[in-house]
N, C-alpha and C positions, 0 to 999 in steps of 0.2 A: 483394368491398370494398367499400367504404360506399359511395365515390363514384360505384357503379354503381348503388345502392338508391334504391328511389323517396321521394320526404317518407313517405307513408305508411306503406311498410315500415320505414324509420328512427323514426318516433315510436312505430309498435308494439314495435319493440323496444326503444327508451328506455324504455315505460311497462313493459314486461317487467323489464327490468334495473332499473328505477327501484323497484320493487317486490321485487326479491330483494335491491337495497339497504337497504331499509327492514326486511326483516327480520333480516339479518345485523346491524346498527346494533341491534336491538332485544336481540341474544343476549348480551350483556353482557361480550362478548371481550377479550382482554388480550393481545395479543400483539405481540412486540419482535423488530423485523428491521432495528434502527440502523445497529449499528455489528458489526464482524468479531471477536466473540471466538468462543475456543475454548468447547467445551459440557464441561458435566462429564464427560461419557463420555469426552472428548479427555483433558482434565485427568488423568481416572483414570489411563490408563496409564503417568505418570508419579509415579503414588504411590510408589515405590520413593525416589524424591529425598528424601522425607521422614525414611527412616530413614539415608540414606548422608551423608557417608562412613564411619560406623560408629564407633563408641563407639572411641576411641585412635587413629583412623585419619586422622590430620591432614598426614602429609607425602605430597607429590606424589612424580613418577617422579625428580627433580632433588633429591628430598631437602628440600624447602622445606617450614619450621613455618605451615601455610599460616593459623594462628591469631593470628600477630602482622604487625606493621606490614612494610612494604615490595612491592617488587613494582607497582609502577604501572602497567606495562603490561602485567601479567596474566603468569600461569601458563604456562611453554613447551609443554605440552601440549594448552591451549585454545588457544592463538594457533594451535598445528599446525592443531586443529580445524576454525577458522575459516578458516584457510589454505587447506584442503580446501575449503572452503563458498562462498569467494569466488575460487579460483583463482589465489593468489598467494603469495608467499614468505611461511614463518613469522615474516619477522623483519618484514616491513610491517603487521605487526597489533599493533594497539591492543588490548586488552580491557577491557573499561567495566563496568559494573553493567548493573542489570535491564531499561534502556530504552534502544535504541539511537536512538530520538528526544531522548533527553537529550545522547547523544552528538552528534547533528546539531547540535540548538542551540549545545550550546558552542562547536561548528568554527566556526557563523555568529558568534556574539557572540563568538570570540578574534578572527575577521576582521573584527569592526566595530570592535572596542577596539584592535588591533594590526599590523592587517592581516595577509596570508601571503607565504609567500613568493617574490619574484619582485615582490612591489607597491613603490609609491612609498610608500603611505602607507595607515594605515588605510581600511577600506569608511568609517568613520562620520565621515572629513574629508574626503570628496570630494563633497559636496554630496549633492544627488538620486543617490539608488543604487535599482538596478529589478533584480527577480531575476525569470525565467521558470518560470510554473508550465503545464506540459502539463496539460491540462482534455479531457475530465474525467480528475482526479486526485485525490490525497491530501489531505483538507481539512485535517489538522493538520500537514501541509509548511507550506501555504499561511500559516497561523496564524501559523509560528514566523518566519518573513521578514515577515510584516505586520507584528506583535507588534515588531521588532527594528529596524522604520520605513524598511524598504524599498518602493516603489512597486511593483505585483505586477503581471506582464504576461500574459494567455492565451495559449497556444499549444495550436492544437488539435492531437488526438492522432489520428494514422491508424491502418492493423492494422498497421504496420511501428515505430511511436516519434511520436512530436516530430514538427509537419509540417516538416523540415530546411530547404525552401528561405527559410520564415517567419525559425526561430531564426536563419538563416546572414544575414538581414537584422538582426535583430534584434541579434545579436551586434556590429554595425560600431560602436555605440552605446557608446564606454566606459564609459557610469554603468551598464549593465547586467554585472552579476558572479557573474550563477550561476543554473544550472538544477537545478531538482526533476527526477531521475527513478528511475521504480520498472521495473526492466528486465526482470523475470519478473513474468508474471501482473499486470499493474498493477493497479492499484488505481483506478475499477471496471472498467475494460471486459477485465480479464482477457490484453492482447496483450502479446508477447515481443517485446521489441526487435528488429529486426534487423541483419545484420552491417555493413549498408551504413549505417544510419543511427549506429550506434556509432564508424566510421568517420570518417563527417562532423562529430560533435561532439568527437573527437578531433582532426581535422586542420585547422577552419574556424579563419579569422580573428579572435582574440578577444583582449582585453588579458589582459597577463603576469599579474593577477592574478585573472582570470575559474576560476569552479569548478565542476565538475559533480559535484553531491550525489546519488550512484548509490546510491538503499535499495535493497537485494536482500534485502526481506521477505521473499518466497516463494520461495525460492533452493533450496529441498527439497521444496515445497508441494503434492505432484503429487497428482492422483488419477485423471488420464483418460490413455488410451496416447499419445499424440500430446505428446512433449516436444521441444521447441525448445532447441537449446545458447541459454546466456547469451552473448552477446559477450565479448570480454576486452579489456574497456574500458583495463586500466591498460595493457596492451602497447601496445595500439591507439593509446593518449596519447603513449607513448613514443617507439615507432616513427614517429610525427608528428612528433615534436619539441619535444612538449610534455608531458614524464613528471610536473610537478604539477598538471595541471589536473584529476583526477581523484578526490573521496575516496569511497571504499564502505561500507558499512554494511549489519550484517545484524544479527538478535539469536535467540535460541531462544526467545522468548517465547509463539510460536506451536507451538513444538515439545514443550516441558512445558509450563510454567506461569507464565499470562502477568504475574503478580503476584510471579515469581520466578525468570526467565530471566536469563541472559550476553548482551552485547551488545558487538558488537566493529566497530572501525574500519580500514581497510586503505587504505596509499597509497603514494606514493613514498619513500623514507629521507629527501628532505630536508622532506617533508610532517610524517610521524610525528616527524622528531627536533623539531622547530616543536610540535607538539603537546605533547611528550614535556615540552619544557623548561616550560612552561606550566601541566602537570599536576602537574609535582614542588611547584609552590608552591600548586597545588587539593585536591592531595590527599595523602596517605601513604603509599595504595594501597587498593585496592579491597577486595571482597569473593570473598578466595580461596578458602573454605572452600566458597562455593556452586560456584565455577570446578570444583572438587576433585569434588563432587558432581556433577556432570554431565560432568563425566572420567570418572569411578567407573561413571556410568549408561550415556554413550554409549560408552564404551571407544574406539573411532576414529568414522571419518566411515562406514565399514562397517556401524558399529552405530546412528548416526543413523540412516541411510537405514534400514535396517530398520525403527526406530521410526518414521519418518516414513511407510513402508506402510501400517503400522497406523493410522494417523491417517487419510491417505487412503482407509481404504475407510470409513472412520467419517463421511465428507464427500462420497464419491461419491455415494450413493444421496440424499442432500439437495440436492445440485446436479440432477443426474438428476429429481428432483420438480418440481426449479422448471421445468427446459426441458417436461418434460412438459405442466406446466398452461398455461406460456403458451403454447407448438404448439397444446394441444386445444382453447383459450380464444381466440386468437388469430392464429395464421398463414390466412393466406389472403385475411384483411380489411381489409389498406392500413393498420393502425391502427398499427404499432409494429415495430422490429426490437430485437433483443437478442443480446448476447453468450454464447459457450457454449464457457465458458472448460475446461480441462484442469488448471486447477490454482488454486492463490490462495483468496481468500476472497470473490470479489464477483460478483455479475453485474450489467450495465450495462445498461439497457431505455429505448430512444430512443423515444418518441411523438411525436404531432405539438406543431407550436411551442404553447408556452402553457398544455401539458398538465399539467407533473409540478405544479406548485404545488396548482393545486385537485384533481388525483388525490393527492398525497399529504393532503391537507386532509381531504377526506371518507375516504379509509383511518384517517384517526386518529379519525372521528367512528364509526367502524365499530369500532373496537377495535385497527387495526393500526396499529402504530408503524413509519414509514419514516425513514431518513435527509434532514432536511429539505433541500427545493426549493433549488437552488443549491450547495448545498456541496460538489461536485465541483468549486467554478471557485474563481477568485480572489475576493476579497471575500463570496463567497458568493452572487451574482447567475450564476445560468447565461442567455447573452442570448438565449438563445432559450425560455427555461425547457422545455423536452425530457426532460432527463435523470431517470430514476428510477435512483438504487444498492438495489440488494438484499442483502442480508449472511443466508443460511442459515445461516450455521456454527454457532449457537448453539441457536437453537430442534430442539424434538423434530418427528420428522416431520408429526406429525398435525396440529403448531401451524404448519408452513410449509404445509401442505394446505390450513389454512383460510386463512391469512392472504393464499396465493398467491390464492386465487380471491377473496377482498376483490381485492386487488392489479388483476387483471385486469378485474372486472366495472368498477370506479371507470373503470378506464384504456378502457374501450369505451364506458361510459357520458356521459364526458367528451368523446370522441371523436366521438358521436353528437350533444351536444350542441351544439359547436360545429359541426358538418355544417349542422345545422337552422341554425342561428342563421346561415351565410352565404349558403343557398339565397337 
């Protein structure tokens, strides 16, 4: 433990780490752990998509000619597949294009411009509007609501999900219009929401136009043995008398090809009919050939899960290596704690206050790029400047090893400098 070490011991250790850091900085490394991207070998698993559905194979099981216009809410088979992922009825699904983030942006933009079912007027006509951002969380979520004019409010993440005492207090304010949620393997902490959190989100007192944006991006992304079930938020909202409160999203982008996936939104019949009404103006139809391509590739939910087992086998050693180096270099020193997820794409490290920015800057100078400090918080500002997000999905194992050794070196060195400065 650093706080038990003498000044002389800390100085000696600091000098040793500084020498190692200078050697690493001169090695000309260029390593990137900034974003949760699929690695080339993971994308290779989906290479059959490049030749599907095959010459002359352009009809689905309902005999839809997928080359033509129409079907704004997606092929029936794709709706069923997403319903199986999200745990809902296929009639409650709209299938979109490559990006679920696009569907989320569109859903919020529609609410700003036109309002939502049950609301008195559009969000954009209600003066100051606010959105809850469980943090650490997904920076691109926060950017959407910030870009569309919301004030962003951080809510602390716990081991079960967002701090519901705080959420329930905040939503008593009618200017609060929604909350972002990543219910399984949350980015970046890796936690899965508890049943209690889902029940409280569904039943809490809020305005009739309040919405939960439930982004189940990692619904099938397992690599560990422990698999906590995702709460059935749609049924919870319905049972609590708030059937239109939640909008659920997911996609295949981290299952098959990140640049050529299929996305989906699911909700109550009222919300789905409202979205279809706007979509009928926005588009004449999605890319049904890509939907057919994915249906042919997966077959059904069992085929999808068999594919995701292969993906998990590729991710597992990468995350295991991150844990191995964190444990080896930092365990027992009182410097940091970190998540140990059984799925998803990220590991979150919590260091001493005011450490994240200097650690990330030092790592960058040594050739290791990490997510910017503060990114997992509203406005990019970590109030305690201590969260470091690691994204090991893309680099090969040797790059992860080199990068992690620099990250832990920088973290310990910053912690020692802080300790010496405060003595």
